[in-house]
C-alpha positions in Angstrom: -0.3 -0.3 0.2 2.9 2.0 0.6 3.8 2.2 -3.1 0.1 3.7 -4.1 0.7 6.6 -0.7 0.4 9.4 -3.2 -2.8 8.6 -5.1 -4.2 7.5 -1.7 -3.5 11.4 -0.2 -4.9 12.5 -4.1 -7.7 10.4 -3.4 -8.6 11.8 -0.1 -7.9 15.3 -0.9 -10.3 15.2 -4.0 -12.8 14.0 -1.9 -12.7 16.1 0.6 -12.9 19.0 -1.6 -15.5 17.8 -3.1 -17.0 18.0 0.3 -16.9 20.8 0.9 -17.6 22.5 -3.0 -20.6 20.0 -2.7 -21.8 21.9 0.6 -21.1 25.2 -1.0 -23.3 24.3 -3.8 -25.9 22.9 -2.0 -25.8 26.1 0.6 -25.1 29.1 -2.3 -24.9 27.4 -5.8 -22.2 26.9 -8.2 -19.0 29.3 -7.5 -18.8 31.5 -10.8 -15.6 30.8 -12.6 -15.0 34.6 -12.2 -16.5 34.9 -8.1 -14.1 34.6 -4.9 -14.3 31.3 -4.6 -14.0 30.6 -8.8 -10.9 32.3 -8.8 -9.2 31.0 -5.8 -9.9 27.8 -6.6 -8.6 28.8 -10.2 -5.4 30.0 -8.7 -4.3 27.1 -6.5 -5.0 24.7 -9.0 -2.8 26.6 -11.3 -0.2 27.2 -8.9 -0.2 23.3 -8.1 -0.2 22.9 -12.0 2.6 24.8 -12.4 4.6 23.2 -9.1 4.1 20.0 -10.7 5.4 21.1 -13.8 8.5 22.0 -12.7 9.5 21.2 -9.4 10.0 17.5 -10.5 12.0 18.4 -13.3 14.4 20.8 -11.2 15.4 17.9 -8.9 16.2 15.6 -11.4 18.6 18.2 -13.0 19.9 19.1 -10.0 23.4 18.2 -9.4 24.6 20.1 -6.1 22.8 19.7 -3.1 19.8 18.0 -4.1 17.1 17.8 -1.1 14.8 15.2 -1.1 15.2 11.9 -2.7 13.8 11.6 -6.4 10.9 8.9 -5.2 9.4 11.7 -2.7 9.7 14.0 -5.5 7.8 12.2 -7.3 5.1 11.1 -5.3 4.7 14.7 -4.7 4.6 15.4 -8.6 1.6 13.0 -8.7 -0.1 14.3 -5.7 -0.2 18.2 -7.3 -0.8 16.7 -10.9 -4.0 15.1 -9.8 -5.3 17.5 -7.2 -4.4 21.2 -9.3 -5.9 19.9 -12.1 -9.1 18.8 -10.0 -9.4 22.6 -8.7 -9.0 23.6 -12.0 -12.0 21.7 -13.9 -13.8 23.2 -10.8 -13.2 26.8 -11.6 -14.4 26.0 -15.0 -17.8 26.1 -13.0 -19.0 23.3 -15.1 -18.8 25.2 -18.5 -16.5 23.9 -21.3 -17.0 26.6 -24.0 -13.9 28.6 -25.7 -10.1 28.9 -24.1 -11.4 27.4 -20.7 -13.3 24.6 -22.8 -10.1 24.2 -24.0 -8.3 24.2 -21.1 -10.3 21.6 -19.2 -10.0 19.4 -21.9 -6.5 19.1 -22.1 -6.1 19.1 -18.7 -8.1 15.6 -18.6 -5.8 14.3 -21.0 -2.8 15.1 -18.9 -4.2 13.9 -16.0 -5.4 10.7 -17.6 -1.5 10.8 -19.6 0.3 10.9 -15.7 -1.8 7.6 -14.6 -1.1 5.7 -17.5 2.8 6.9 -16.7 2.5 5.6 -12.7 0.8 2.6 -14.0 4.8 2.1 -16.7 6.6 3.5 -13.5 5.5 0.2 -11.4 6.3 -2.0 -13.4 9.7 -1.0 -13.6 11.5 -3.9 -11.6 12.4 -2.8 -7.7 14.4 -3.9 -4.6 12.4 -5.5 -1.6 12.8 -2.1 -0.3 11.3 -0.8 -3.1 14.7 0.7 -4.8 14.7 0.7 -8.8 17.0 -1.9 -10.3 19.1 -0.6 -12.8 19.9 -2.7 -15.9 23.6 -2.8 -14.8 22.5 -4.0 -11.4 20.4 -6.5 -13.1 22.7 -7.9 -15.1 25.8 -8.5 -12.6 22.5 -10.6 -10.4 22.0 -12.7 -14.2 25.6 -13.2 -14.2 25.8 -14.9 -10.7 22.5 -16.5 -10.7 23.7 -18.4 -14.1 26.8 -19.5 -11.9 24.6 -20.5 -9.3 23.0 -22.9 -11.2 25.4 -24.2 -13.1 27.3 -25.3 -9.4 23.5 -26.4 -8.1 23.5 -29.0 -11.3 23.8 -31.9 -10.1 26.8 -34.4 -11.9 25.3 -37.9 -11.5 21.7 -39.7 -10.7 23.3 -40.0 -7.3 23.9 -36.9 -5.8 20.4 -35.4 -7.8 18.4 -35.8 -5.2 20.9 -33.9 -2.7 21.3 -30.7 -4.7 17.1 -31.3 -6.4 16.3 -28.5 -3.7 18.9 -25.8 -4.2 18.8 -26.6 -8.0 15.5 -25.7 -8.5 16.2 -22.6 -6.2 18.7 -21.3 -8.0 16.7 -21.8 -10.9 13.8 -19.9 -9.9 16.0 -17.2 -8.9 17.5 -17.0 -12.1 14.0 -17.0 -14.0 12.0 -14.6 -11.6 15.3 -12.5 -12.6 15.2 -12.8 -16.2 11.3 -11.8 -16.0 12.8 -8.5 -14.6 15.1 -7.4 -17.2 12.8 -8.5 -19.8 10.1 -6.2 -17.7 13.4 -3.8 -17.4 13.5 -3.5 -20.7 9.7 -2.9 -21.7 9.5 -0.4 -19.2 12.4 1.7 -20.0 11.0 1.4 -23.7 8.0 2.1 -22.8 8.3 5.1 -20.7 11.0 6.4 -23.3 7.7 6.7 -25.3 5.1 8.1 -22.8 8.1 11.1 -22.2 8.0 12.4 -26.0 4.2 12.2 -25.3 3.4 13.4 -21.9 6.1 16.0 -21.7 4.7 18.1 -24.9 1.2 17.8 -23.7 2.2 18.9 -20.1 4.1 22.2 -21.7 0.8 22.5 -24.2 -1.5 22.7 -21.3 1.1 24.7 -19.1 1.0 27.4 -22.2 -3.3 26.8 -22.3 -3.3 28.1 -19.0 -1.3 31.0 -19.1 -3.1 32.4 -21.7 -6.3 31.6 -20.2 -5.0 33.6 -17.5 -3.6 36.4 -19.5 -7.5 36.4 -21.3 -9.0 36.5 -18.1 -7.0 39.1 -16.6 -7.4 41.6 -20.0 -11.9 40.8 -20.1 -12.0 41.1 -16.5 -10.2 43.7 -15.1 -8.3 45.5 -17.9 -11.7 46.4 -19.9 -13.9 47.6 -17.3 
């Protein structure tokens, strides 16, 4: 369950926000996108989306004195990448016309893409402590397992029964490592393809959000 902690926290946040939002709608009305609550939802949501778009990337490129682990930053990235867009959707006040509608649709697409990426990420082989296994490390384990299988192989019928259990254990370990290597290769290829799609989508979403904010400020403030 710890592997999905960020998803559980995001779900709790979404449920909590939905309860408060639903209570407000029941007591007052659907908050207009141009109102105080609507603007607040949009500002907080956009801020979280901006954090999603930038902070994890900055941490990946940090060479000197990086703060926090990549795993922690990825969890934060996933959390803000779910809760922020949900707030933006609420900010739209369930109207999907014009630039705001395009932004909402793009938000849904990017979040769906993020869930796909999260699934691919979970397919990457890990140690018992949850650390991602690299190809070089996995290859060393494979070589050691092959040697162990070769040494455990019985040389005659008399020794077959005595060597059977160690040999079976070594063979099972070898097959498991071979499956992990195949999974690692698949995950690396798929993640590369996913990144090539998800990152441009995120950039388009960010540019669309900035354009929407600029238009909102221009039409709602400067033209008054």
